[in-house]
N, C-alpha and C positions, 0 to 999 in steps of 0.2 A: 772158565765159566763156573767151575766148581768152587773156586776161591771166592768169586763174586757172590755166588748163592750163599755160601757160608757166612760171608760178611753181612749180607742182607739180613740173614737170620739174627745175627748178633745185634744189628742195628735195631730191629723191631723190638728186641728184648730191652736194650739199653734206653731206647727212646720212650719207653713207658706205654707203648700201645697195648700192652696186656692188661691195662686198667679198664676192663669192660665188664658188662653184666654177665649173667650165667652163660654156659656153653650148651648149645642145643644140638639136635640131630641135623646134620648137614644136608640141605636140599637146595642147591643153587638155583636161582630163578633169573636167568639172564635174558635180557632183551636182545634177541639175536640180530634184530635189524639195526642196532646201534653200532656204528663203526668208529674207528680211531679218529677219522676226520670229524665226525659228529661231536665227539668229546672235545677234541681240540678247538672246534669252533666255539664251544661254550666256555671252556676253562682257560685256554692258553693265553698267557700274558694279561689276565684280568687282575685287578687289584684285590689284595686280601680283604679289604674293607667290605667288598661285595659278599664275601662268604662268611665273615665273622658273625653276622646276624643269623646265619643258618646253623650255628652251633660249633663252628670250627674254632679251636683254641690254639694259638701259636705258642710253641715251646721256646725257651729262652736261648737255645744254642743252635749253631750251624753245624751240620754233620758232613764230614767228608771221609776219604779213605784213611786219613791219619787217625780217625777215631779208633780203628782197629789195626793200626800199624802198616797200612798199605796206601800211602798217599798217591802212588802212581795210578791208582784205579780211577781217580776223579772224585767228584763230590755228590752230595745229595741236596744241600741247601738247608734252609730253615723249615722245620716241620710244623704243620698245623693239623690238629687231629680232631675228628668228630666222633667221640667215643660211642654214643648211642647207635651209630651206623654199623658198628662192628657186630654183625649178627650172622645168621645162616645164609643170607642172600648175597648175590653179587649184582650190584646195580651199577652199570657203566656210568650212569649219570649221577651216582651217589657214592663217590670214592670215600673211603674211611679217612684218608689223609691227603693233604696238599703239600707240595714242595714249593718253597718260595725263594726268590733271589733276595739280594740285599735291599732292593727297592720294594719288597713285599708284593711282587708280582708272581703269579702262579706259573711255574716252569715245569711242573710235573705232578702226577697223581700217584697215590699209594692205595692199593686195594688190599683188603685183609678179610679173611673168613676163618672160622674155627676149622681145625683139621679133623678128619675122620679116617677110619680104616677103609678108604676108598681111593680110587685114582684121583690125583690132584685135579681140581677144576682148571679151566682155562678161560682166558678172555683175550679177544683180538688175536686168537690163534697161538697164544703163549701160555704155558703152564705156570701155575702158582708154585712157589717154593716153600718148603717146610721151615719152621722156626725151632730153636733148640728145645723149648719146653714141649714141643709136639702138640701144642694146643691150637696153633694158628698157621695159616698159609698166606703168603703175600706176593704181590706183583707190583713193580714200579712201571709207570708209563711216562715218557718224557716228551716235552715239546721243544727241547733245545738240543743242539749237537747233531752228530751224524745220524743218518737213517738207521745204520746198523746198531746204534746205541739206544734206540727208542724204548726197548724193554729190558735194558740191562739193569743190574742192581745199582751200580754206581755209574755216573755220567761223566766222562772226561771233560766235558765242556762246562761243568759246574765247579765253581771254586768258592771257598768261604772267605769273606773279608778278614784281613789280618786281626788277630786277637779275638775272633768270635767262635772258632772251631772248638768243639768238645772232644777231648781226648780221654778215653777211659783211663782212670787212675791218675790223670794229670789235670791240674787246675789251670784253665786258660780263660781268655775273654773276660766276662763279667764275674767269674768265680773268685778271682783274687780280691775284687772289690768287696764281695760279700764277706769273705774271710777277714779282710782288713777291717771292715765295718764291725764285724763280730769281736775281733780282738780289741779294737779301740773301745768299744762300748763295755766289754767285760772288764777291761782295766779301769775305765772311767767309773763305772757304777760300783765295782767292788771297792775301789779306792775311796769313792764317795761314801760308801757305807761305813767303811772303817773311820773315815774322818768325821762324818756327821753323826753316826749312831752305832758305835761299837756295842753298846747295850741299849736296851729300850729305855728312854728317859721316862721318869715317873710322870712328867707333865704331858706325855704323849699318850698315855693310857686312857681309854674311855672307861671311866669309873663313875659310879654314883657317889653322892655325898657320904653314904653310909659305908663306902669302901668296896662294893661289889663290882667286879670287873665285868664290862659288857662284851662278852665273847661274841655275841650275836653280830656286832658291827664288823669285827674282823672276818667272821664267817661269811656274812653277806658280801663284803668286799671281795673275798676270795672266790665265792660262788660266781660273782660277776666276772672276775678276771680269768677264771678257769676256762670259760668259753673262748676267750681270746687266746689263751696260752695253749690251746690244743683240743679242747672239747668240741668245738665247732668242726674241726677237721675230721674227728671221728664220725660225727653225724653225717657229714657230707660224703665221706668214703663209704660208710655203711649203706647209704642210699644207692650207691653204684653196684652193690652186690646183692641186693634183695628187692623184692617188689612188695614188701609189707606196707600196708597203707599208712600205719602209724609212722614208720620211718620216712615215707614220702612227705607226710604232713610236717614232720620235724625239719626235714631238709628245706622246705619252703620257708619255715620260720627262722632258719639259721642262715639267711641271706638277706642283705639289705634291699630295700625297695629302691628301684632306679631313681625315683623322685618323690612322688606323692604317696602317702600311706605309711604304714609302720608294721614291722614284724618284731618278733622277740629280739632279733639281733640288733634292731634299731633302738632297743631299750638299753643295751649294754653300756654305751658311752654316757648317756644322761644319768643312768643309775650310779655310775662311778662318781660323777660330779655331785650328785645328790648325797652320796655317802661322805664325800669330802666335807660338805656342809654339816652333816651330822657330827662327824669327828671333831671338827674345829671348835664346836661348842664346848666339848670336854677339855681338849688340849689347851686352847687359849684361855678358858676360864681359870684353869689351874695356874697357867703361866702368869696371868695378870695378878692373881692372888699372891703369888710368891715373889714376882719380880717387878710388878707395876706395868702400866700401859705402854710406857716408852720402850721397855724391853720387848713387849709383845709386838709392837709396831716393827721394831727392828727385826725380830724373828720372822714375821710375815714377809717383809720385803726381801730379806736375804734368801729365804727358802723359795720364794717365788722366782727370783732371778736365777737361782741355782737350777730349779726345775725347767725354767724356760730355756736356758742355755743347753741343758741336756736334750730337751725336745728339738731344738734347732739342729743339733748334731745328729740326732737319731733320724729325723725326718728328711734331712738333706743327704746323709750318707757321705762317702768320700768324694766330694765334688772336686772338679778340676778348675772351676772358675768361680768368682764371686757371684755371678748371675745364677749359678746352680743352687744357691742356698734357698731353702724354704723357711720363711720366717714364721709362718703359722702352721700349726699341726695339733695333734691330739694332746700331747704333753704341754704344749704352749697354751692351749685353751684351758687345761686344768690349772696351770700356773696362774693365769689371769683371773680365773674364777676364784681360786684360793686367795689371791691378792686382794681383790675388791671385796669379796664376801668377808674375809678376815678383818680388813680395815673397818668395814661397816659394822661388823659385830662388836668390835672393841670400842666403837664410837657412839653408836645409836642404841636406843632402847628398842625392845621387841616391836612396839607399835610403830615406831618410825621405820624399822626394817620392813614391816609389812607394807608401808606406804611406798618405800623404795622399790620393793619387789613388784607391786602393782604398777608403779610408774614405768618400770622397765618393760613389762609385758604389754601394757596399753600403748606406751610410747613407741615401742618397736612396731606394733600393729599399725599405729597411725602413720609412721614413716613409710612402711611397706605398702600401705593402702592408698595414701593420699599424695605422697611426693612423686611427681612424674619422673620417669627415666627418659632422657633425651632420645627422641626418635621412636619411643615405644608408648609412653604415657604412664599414667598412674594405675595402681591396683593390679599389676601384672606379676604373677607368681611363677612363671615358667623359668626353667633353667636358662641362664645366660642373659635374660632380659629383665630380671627383677632388680630392685634397688640394691639389695645386698651384693649381688654379683656385679652390678655396675660400679659400686664403690670399690670393690676389689680390683676391677679392671682399671680404674682411674688412680687409685691411691695405695694399693698394696704392691710394693716392689718385689723384684726378684721372682723366683720360681713359685708357681701356684699349682696345686694338685690337679685341678681340672682345667689346665690350660691358661685361661685368662681370669679365672676365679677359683676360690678355695672353699671347700666345705667347712673349714674352720676359719672363715674369713673375719674381716674387721667388724662389720655391723652386727653380724649374728652372734658375736661374743656377748652382746648386751643381754639377750634372753637367756644365754647360757649361765650368766651370773645369777639370774633369777632362779634357775634350776638349783644352783648351789644354795641360794637363800631358802628355798623350800626345804632343803636338807637341814639348814640351820633351825628352822621352825620345828622340824621333827626332833632335832637334838634338844631343843628347849623342853619339849614334851617328855622325852626320856629322862632328862636330868631333873625334872620337877618331882620331888619326893612327896608332894602333897597329893599326888594322884596314885592310885593303886595300879598294879600291873594290869589288872583286868580293864581298868578305864583307859590306860595308855594304849593297849592293844585295840580296844574298841574305837578310840579316837583316830588311831592310825588307819584302821579299816574304813571308818566313815569318811575321813578326809580323802582316802584313796579313791573310793567310789565316786565321791563328789567331783574330785579332780578329773577323773576319767570322763564322766558325763559332761562336765562343762567343757572339757577339751574337745570332745567329739562334736559338741554343739557349736563351739566356736569354729571348728574345722569346716563347717558348712560354708563359711565365708573366707576364713583364713586357714587353708588346708594344712594337714599334718605333713611337714616336709623336714626331714632330718638335716639335709644339706644346707638349709638356711635357718634351722632351729626356730621354727615358727612358734608363736605364743601358744597356739593350740597344742603343738607338739610338747611344749614345756608342761602343760597341765596334764596331758594324757600320760606321759612318761613319769611325771612326778607322782601321779596317782598310783600307777603300777609300782613305783618305788616304795611308796607308803605301804602298799599291800604286802610286798615282799619283806619289808622291814618288820611288819607286824607278825608275819609267819615265823621269821627267824627269831624274833624276840620271844614270842610265845613258846616256841619249841625249845629253845636253848636256855633262856633265862627263867621262864616260868615253869616249864615241865622238867628242866634240868637234863634234857637229852642232848649231850654234847659230843659224844664219841664219833658219831657219824660225820660230824662237821670238821673233824681234825684236819683233813687235807685242805679244806677251804680256809681254815685258820692259818695254816702254814703259808698259803699263797697270800691271803689277805693281810697278814702282818708284814709282808714284803711285796706289795702289789706293784709298785713302780719298778722295782728291781726285776720282778717276774715278767713284767711287760717288756722291758728292755732286752732281757736275756732271751726270752722266747722269740721275740721279733728278730733279733740278730741271728740266732741259731737257725730259725726257719728259712733265712735267706739262702742258705746253701744245703740244708738237710732235706727240706721239703720242696714241693712243686718242681719235680724233675731233678732235685739235688741228690747228694750222695746217699742219704738214707732211703729215699724213694726208689732210686735205681737199684740198690742192693735188695730191698724188700720185694720189688717187682720181679727181680730175677729168681728169687727163691719161692715166692708165694703166688706168682702169676696174678690172676684177677683180684686176689685179696691183698696184693702188695701194698696198695695205698692205705687200706684199712689197718694193716699191721704196722706200717710206718707211722701212721697217726697215733696209734695206741702207744708205740714205743716212744715217740717224741713226747707225748703227754706224760708218760711215766717218767721220762728224763727230767721234764720241768718240775714235776712233783718231787722228785728226788732232790733236785737242787734247792727247791723251796724248803724242804724238810731239813736239809743240812744247814742252810742259812738260819733257819728258825732255831735249831738246836745249838748253834754256835753264837746265837744272839747277834747276828749281823743284820741290821735293818737300815733300809733307805726309805725314809718316810717324809711326808710333807705335813 
């Protein structure tokens, strides 16, 4: 029993259940009338889907005795944790964790409370056991196996499917896939950087005609990518360790809306697409001047294909079958936006580009509003039943991110191109030397405010929805993008205050590489990975925050080294 208690302690530490809020004075409030049979009647063999909405989050690995070198003791199963429930109370009907089998059915419960210098609390006549960091006590309750094993740390009747067990210090199950994906992407992107851009090409630099480099564009791009590459993780981890109102507000803003509406985090992707449009005005203008339009067309097509292929590899991962490939994704959308916006830029005059942009927005609105979906009708904007999702269901092959449709789907790529064209118009403004810096900033601010107002007004009929990139969403996010560009341009180019933006410049000069590397490394360092587990062991409730800060620092270091060595992967 002592061995099993010790193993239970190690499991709670390795599983990451010490990622909780503050530790308070222990005062258990048990409902004495609740029995084991009452709890079993509610939880036993219920599907995890019933509890996911209540705040339980499933961890990626299955845990058994082999996790700590004692496979003979049995297993635990897959863990699902509800971190906010880890407090000073013991609620028999509110377990801090669930144990799941391979079919995602509840086979056991995990109770956990902060420990104090008092006698261990008990539940159903059984004492809670201590954990190695002496901050928590825990008890497992089982619905499978022999009666004598109902309250044991490990259950001999529980086993992990082959290849899913987590073994401390050993990579099993899905972990090799994460590392394989990381290695492949690191080799691919680093080799691509050496092949495509061992030094920054002169025609890729955003400069004005008079020769002044626009650092503000790289800085804004880096600011945007910073939140994807680790900044958001810091905010989210900080919210779990403090009750400060400002942090709570930020935490809400750094999470996507489920469907309708927008937060700051919903601005990240369209802001990047907007900046692609700004940058191509400078890079392609110079390329056309030096090499002609034919060379520019070739450049656009080759780079778009290159980025699209990298996107397919990144979004699909190490698939085992052709059907597992995901054709559409974040990088694929960026590639398509760059392709069409670049070709249009090299072909049409600004007035014609404005007509195309308006046609894309109004045309998309008309299609979504007036074209009926079989069995649903026209003008439906709900998830899964709108026209964009329907087209994905019918015509987008292979794997889709949301089951039968994709947030970067086929039809919604049209308004995304319009977002890139809005960036092109901003690039025209910055490149026009007949305007003073003051007037450029003023126009950016004015256009930003107008875009936001028009977008919210349009949203009354055509709601702001990121996952189908509605026209109202294009105007609102384009407006905010203009405001941010104005702030960065004023601060860096006009006032000359650049040092604070250096980390953003490092990232912004290598944004695609940063995106790939951070995504690949996060696959096994964060979210229950190696870095999270080690930091949780050392820092307890602050482990997630520390690991997020360390991870972000690692990404900044990589970006800095690539910047210093002039290794750039750019579109």
